[in-house]
NUPA-809272 format. One line per 3 residues: their letters; for each residue x, y, z of C-alpha. Coordinates in pm, whole numbers, plus 50000, padded with zeros to 5 digits. Layout:
BEGIN
A = X Y Z | ...
//
This chain:
BEGIN
MYI = 78540 27433 68248 | 78550 27795 68367 | 78822 27874 68112
AIP = 78579 27842 67819 | 78383 28156 67906 | 78688 28391 67913
LLL = 78818 28235 67591 | 78486 28282 67416 | 78457 28635 67550
AGA = 78810 28718 67435 | 78730 28577 67093 | 78411 28778 67071
LTG = 78589 29098 67173 | 78879 29054 66931 | 78671 28917 66646
EVI = 78885 28607 66634 | 78739 28261 66609 | 78899 28020 66852
RVA = 78906 27669 66711 | 79069 27404 66923 | 78977 27080 66755
DTS = 78769 27195 66460 | 78862 27013 66141 | 78571 27133 65931
FPQ = 78658 27292 65599 | 78814 27634 65660 | 78645 27950 65537
FNP = 78908 28207 65441 | 78904 28542 65268 | 79224 28525 65059
APG = 79168 28868 64900 | 79383 29066 65151 | 79674 28825 65102
CKA = 79646 28846 64724 | 79630 29227 64738 | 79940 29238 64958
ASA = 80131 28990 64741 | 80041 29185 64427 | 80153 29513 64582
INQ = 80484 29362 64694 | 80544 29210 64350 | 80483 29548 64184
SID = 80698 29740 64431 | 81004 29521 64375 | 80942 29490 64000
LAV = 80979 29114 63972 | 81043 28975 63625 | 80786 28704 63689
SQD = 80514 28833 63916 | 80155 28741 63987 | 79880 28996 63973
YKA = 79576 29006 64197 | 79343 28828 63951 | 79587 28541 63897
CMA = 79637 28507 64273 | 79261 28492 64333 | 79222 28236 64052
DED = 79489 28019 64219 | 79311 28054 64554 | 78977 27958 64400
SAK = 79129 27656 64228 | 79302 27543 64548 | 78979 27586 64746
KEL = 78782 27372 64501 | 79048 27102 64500 | 79070 27102 64880
QQT = 78692 27073 64911 | 78707 26756 64703 | 78996 26600 64896
WSK = 78944 26737 65250 | 78807 26414 65396 | 79118 26213 65304
YSA = 79346 26410 65538 | 79389 26332 65906 | 79257 26570 66169
ADK = 79614 26638 66285 | 79729 26727 65933 | 79429 26959 65885
RRC = 79485 27137 66217 | 79856 27181 66153 | 79819 27319 65801
VGQ = 79520 27544 65868 | 79688 27670 66185 | 80009 27753 65998
TED = 79833 27963 65737 | 79612 28139 65992 | 79914 28235 66208
GGM = 80036 28485 65952 | 79710 28676 65948 | 79644 28628 65576
PSY = 79517 28273 65533 | 79553 28102 65199 | 79395 27791 65048
VEV = 79707 27751 64831 | 79924 27739 65144 | 79695 27485 65313
QEC = 79700 27269 65001 | 80079 27283 64971 | 80121 27208 65341
LVV = 79894 26904 65321 | 80073 26767 65016 | 80418 26814 65169
TIG = 80345 26706 65527 | 80086 26432 65482 | 80148 26168 65746
VDV = 80443 26340 65916 | 80303 26233 66253 | 80320 25866 66154
PGD = 80673 25733 66210 | 80809 25537 65918 | 80540 25639 65669
NAP = 80768 25873 65478 | 81083 25669 65519 | 81238 25534 65199
PAN = 81234 25156 65154 | 81528 24968 65306 | 81822 24870 65082
GSK = 81745 24583 64854 | 81369 24623 64879 | 81141 24689 64586
GMG = 81001 25033 64533 | 81322 25222 64457 | 81356 25075 64109
KP = 81569 24784 64225 | 81475 24423 64150
//
């Protein structure tokens, strides 16, 4: 109970928002990440690179799609994926979306397991 005040104070002093169990839709500013990615792509002269505008368009598209599907994901999946993208300091809606698609239900044993031999679902009669 007394821990909450120092945590809130630390968050206020550092400008960081401390979210323990919040699964509301995340509000990110992906611009710094897109600027950094664009600069890196230009500096190493990639044959196929993404400029800032294309990156921001991808972020906007991912945000809109996530807003439509957010309620279908479990709280654990949301926390894990939002936490992973926030850890790097440059959060990304594209990364959250990819994480959710790849890891959906990883906390539920057996959900992602392939059907047993001889069962339907793997193209076998």
